[in-house]
C-alpha positions, 0 to 999 in steps of 0.5 A, spaced: 251 977 066 252 969 063 258 966 064 262 968 059 261 975 061 255 977 056 249 980 058 242 977 058 238 982 054 231 977 055 232 977 062 227 982 064 222 979 059 223 972 063 222 976 070 216 980 067 212 974 064 214 970 071 212 976 075 205 976 071 203 968 074 206 970 082 200 973 084 195 968 082 200 962 084 201 965 092 193 966 092 192 959 090 197 956 094 194 960 100 187 958 098 189 950 099 193 951 104 188 953 108 183 948 105 189 943 108 190 946 115 182 946 116 182 939 115 188 937 119 184 941 124 178 937 123 182 930 123 186 933 129 179 934 133 177 927 131 183 924 133 183 927 140 176 925 141 177 918 140 183 917 144 179 920 150 173 915 148 178 909 148 181 911 155 188 915 153 188 921 159 185 927 156 192 931 157 195 926 153 190 925 148 191 933 147 198 933 146 198 927 141 192 931 137 195 937 137 202 934 134 197 930 129 195 937 127 201 941 127 204 937 121 202 941 116 206 947 115 208 952 109 215 950 111 214 943 110 210 943 104 215 946 100 221 942 102 217 936 101 217 939 094 224 940 094 222 947 094 227 952 099 226 959 098 232 961 102 236 956 098 234 958 092 234 966 093 241 965 095 243 962 087 241 969 085 
């Protein structure tokens, strides 16, 4: 219902139109995330090995490398774009 109490007759069509595109969007988002995560892991390993070559203790280099590589997460990516799934669900 709208604010005036009228029923939205076009709502099922809107939901249907959006619902058709959701699986493709989720699939592309997943593939993009996996590619970014792979690149992040590679960069983290390079960062760690470079730190060790420069004389940083291996334990410290490993923890810094893990922190460097863990910055990529779906939650951080979506929140950086202004998308909050929980907030959007509560608004419905």
